[in-house]
N, C-alpha and C positions, 0 to 999 in steps of 0.2 A: 568051893566053886561048883557050880551045877553043871552036870553032864548034859550031853545032847538030849537024851530023853526027857531030862528034867526042864529044859528049855522048851521043848516042844509041848510038854504037858502044861507049863506055865502059860504058853501062848494059847492053848486051847481054853485054859481057864479064863484068861483075860478076854477072849473074843466070844465065849460062851458055846462055840461049837467047832468041830474039826474042820468043817468047810471053810469058815471064815478064816481060821487060823492058818490053814493051808495056803488060802490066796495071799494073806498077808507075808507069810514066809517066803512065798515065791515071787512077789512082786518087787522090782527094784525100789529101793528106799533112799530118798534123797538125804536123810540123815545118816545113812550109811555110805555115803559118797557114791550112790547109784547101784550098790551091791544089794542083792537079794539077802534077807536075813538068813535064810537056809544056807547060802554059800559061805557064811561066816561060822557055822556051828562046829566046824572040824578043829578049832583051836580054842583054847581057854580065853584068849584075849578076844576073839571074835564072838564067843558066847557072852562074854561081859558087854560087848558093844550092843549086841541085840537085846540083853536085858535092859540095858540103859535107855534104849529107845523105846522098849515095851513098858517101862515103869510108868511114865506119864499117861500112856494109854489106859493102863489099868486104873488110874485115877480120874479117867474121863477127859484128859487133855490130848486132843488130836492136832498134831502140828505138821 
């Protein structure tokens, strides 16, 4: 399981720059029941949820 820093690094990698990654992490996400991705990073289950949403974005699928 990826730690918090790993999830943040993955997010930066997916978005290509820290500013875009930070925006995504701090914006409420409907796929996360309106929570911000950053708010879920404190638990392993939350990190897994964030990575699950981030995965399709990494492949160019924005939902």
